[in-house]
C-alpha positions as CSV (number, residue, x, y, z in Angstrom):
1,X,141.5,112.6,110.5
2,X,144.6,111.1,108.1
3,X,147.6,112.4,109.7
4,X,151.2,112.1,108.8
5,X,153.1,111.8,111.8
6,X,156.9,113.0,111.1
7,X,158.8,110.0,113.5
8,X,162.1,111.3,114.9
9,X,163.0,107.7,116.1
10,X,161.0,104.9,117.2
11,X,160.9,105.2,121.2
12,X,159.3,108.7,120.6
13,X,157.0,107.6,117.8
14,X,155.3,104.6,120.3
15,X,153.1,106.7,122.6
16,X,152.3,109.3,119.9
17,X,150.9,106.7,117.6
18,X,148.7,105.1,120.4
19,X,147.7,108.4,121.4
20,X,146.6,109.8,118.3
21,X,145.0,106.3,117.1
22,X,143.0,106.3,120.4
23,X,141.3,109.5,119.4
24,X,140.5,107.9,116.7
25,X,142.7,109.2,113.7
26,X,144.1,107.5,110.9
27,X,148.1,107.7,111.2
28,X,150.9,107.3,109.0
29,X,154.4,107.7,109.9
30,X,157.0,110.1,108.0
31,X,160.7,109.3,108.7
32,X,162.7,112.6,107.2
33,X,165.6,113.1,109.8
34,X,169.1,114.2,107.5
35,X,170.5,115.5,110.6
36,X,170.8,112.0,112.3
37,X,174.7,111.6,112.2
38,X,176.7,109.3,111.7
39,X,175.5,107.1,109.4
40,X,175.4,104.0,111.9
41,X,173.2,106.1,114.1
42,X,170.9,106.7,111.1
43,X,171.0,103.0,110.2
44,X,170.1,102.1,113.9
45,X,167.4,104.6,114.2
46,X,165.8,104.0,110.7
47,X,165.8,99.9,111.5
48,X,164.0,101.0,114.8
49,X,161.1,102.6,113.1
50,X,160.9,99.7,110.8
51,X,160.3,97.5,113.7
52,X,158.3,99.9,115.3
53,X,156.1,100.0,111.8
54,X,155.9,96.1,112.0
55,X,154.8,95.9,115.5
56,X,152.2,98.5,115.4
57,X,150.6,97.9,112.3
58,X,151.7,101.7,111.0
59,X,152.9,102.7,107.3
60,X,155.8,104.8,107.4
61,X,157.6,106.7,104.3
62,X,161.1,106.7,104.5
63,X,162.1,110.0,102.5
64,X,165.5,110.6,100.8
65,X,167.4,108.3,102.6
66,X,170.6,109.7,104.2
67,X,170.5,113.5,102.6
68,X,172.8,114.8,105.0
69,X,173.4,117.6,102.8
70,X,169.7,118.9,103.2
71,X,170.9,119.5,107.2
72,X,174.5,121.0,106.5
73,X,173.2,123.5,103.9
74,X,170.2,124.5,106.2
75,X,172.4,124.8,109.5
76,X,176.0,125.6,108.0
77,X,177.5,129.3,109.2
78,X,174.6,129.6,111.6
79,X,175.1,130.4,115.4
80,X,175.0,127.7,117.3
81,X,171.8,128.5,119.5
82,X,169.7,128.9,116.0
83,X,170.6,125.2,115.2
84,X,167.8,123.2,116.7
85,X,164.9,125.8,115.1
86,X,166.7,125.5,111.6
87,X,166.5,121.7,111.7
88,X,163.1,121.4,113.2
89,X,162.0,123.9,110.1
90,X,163.9,121.7,107.7
91,X,162.0,118.8,109.0
92,X,158.4,120.0,109.8
93,X,158.6,121.7,106.4
94,X,159.3,118.5,104.3
95,X,156.5,116.8,106.4
96,X,154.0,119.7,105.7
97,X,155.2,119.3,102.0
98,X,154.8,115.5,101.8
99,X,151.4,115.4,103.9
100,X,149.7,118.2,101.5
101,X,151.2,116.7,98.4
102,X,149.9,113.4,99.8
103,X,145.9,113.5,100.7
104,X,146.8,114.3,104.4
105,X,144.4,116.5,106.5
106,X,147.1,117.7,109.2
107,X,150.7,116.9,110.4
108,X,152.4,116.8,113.2
109,X,155.7,115.5,114.7
110,X,157.3,113.2,117.4
111,X,159.8,115.8,118.5
112,X,156.4,117.0,120.6
113,X,157.2,114.4,123.0
114,X,160.6,115.3,124.5
115,X,160.5,117.4,127.4
116,X,164.0,119.0,126.1
117,X,162.2,120.7,123.2
118,X,161.1,124.3,122.8
119,X,157.4,123.5,121.8
120,X,156.7,127.1,121.4
121,X,159.4,127.8,118.8
122,X,158.4,124.3,117.2
123,X,154.6,125.5,117.0
124,X,155.4,128.6,115.3
125,X,157.8,126.9,113.0
126,X,155.0,124.1,112.0
127,X,152.2,127.0,111.6
128,X,155.0,128.7,108.8
129,X,155.0,125.2,107.2
130,X,151.2,124.9,107.7
131,X,150.5,128.3,105.8
132,X,153.3,127.4,103.0
133,X,151.8,124.3,102.1
134,X,147.8,124.8,103.0
135,X,147.7,122.0,105.4
136,X,147.0,122.0,109.0
137,X,149.1,121.4,111.7
138,X,147.9,119.3,114.4
139,X,149.2,120.3,117.9
140,X,149.4,118.0,120.8
141,X,151.9,118.1,123.5
142,X,152.7,114.3,124.0
143,X,155.0,115.3,126.4
144,X,153.1,113.4,129.4
145,X,153.7,109.9,127.5
146,X,157.3,110.5,127.4
147,X,157.9,108.0,130.2
148,X,155.2,105.5,128.9
149,X,156.7,106.1,125.2
150,X,160.0,104.6,126.4
151,X,158.3,101.7,128.5
152,X,156.5,100.8,125.4
153,X,159.1,101.0,122.9
154,X,161.4,98.8,125.3
155,X,159.0,96.0,125.1
156,X,158.9,96.6,121.6
157,X,162.6,96.1,121.7
158,X,163.7,99.1,119.9
159,X,167.2,100.9,119.7
160,X,167.4,103.5,122.4
161,X,169.4,106.4,120.9
162,X,171.8,108.7,123.7
163,X,171.7,112.0,121.7
164,X,168.9,114.6,119.9
165,X,170.8,113.0,116.6
166,X,172.8,115.3,115.0
167,X,176.6,115.6,115.3
168,X,176.7,118.6,117.5
169,X,174.4,117.4,119.6
170,X,176.7,114.0,120.1
171,X,179.8,116.2,120.9
172,X,177.7,117.9,123.7
173,X,176.9,114.5,125.2
174,X,180.3,113.4,124.9
175,X,181.8,117.0,126.5
176,X,179.1,116.2,129.4
177,X,180.2,112.7,130.0
178,X,184.0,113.6,129.9
179,X,183.3,116.5,132.5
180,X,181.5,113.8,134.7
181,X,184.4,111.7,134.7
182,X,187.3,113.9,134.7
183,X,185.0,115.4,138.3
184,X,184.8,111.8,139.1
185,X,188.6,110.9,138.7
186,X,189.4,114.6,140.4
187,X,187.1,114.2,143.3
């Protein structure tokens, strides 16, 4: 099967690509992540994907470079708890559209490797994208390979990010760090 793999970052892709290829699939990557902020973070993750591409012999299409406005247009004026689902929908829908228009049999995402993401919601979103674009969503729970993916990506010297990607997740990470520092200083 020819599968288009949405790639959120190099570390998450390392195991996912290996797993899909070991099952006899033809895999190509698709980097569309208008949620990643700031620009320096976006560049680090894009360069990491280029390095992964070279290390694994993986073709990756980089779609609409730095389209931050796509992300903000999608999530503006929505409640905080809706943000992740809207972001997943934006990226999975674009992946399904690209797969459908470029001769792929199916699409999937490296988002499915994270133990921190809601797989049921992502599957529901991907099935809607599947129906809208007449392309099969290939679900595989990549979470068992989460630690293996990090090991592989470190061997390749890939950049490892510290937060999901959006400006909101960066703020949440900073608030957690600040909270720990304040408790340490007070304690």
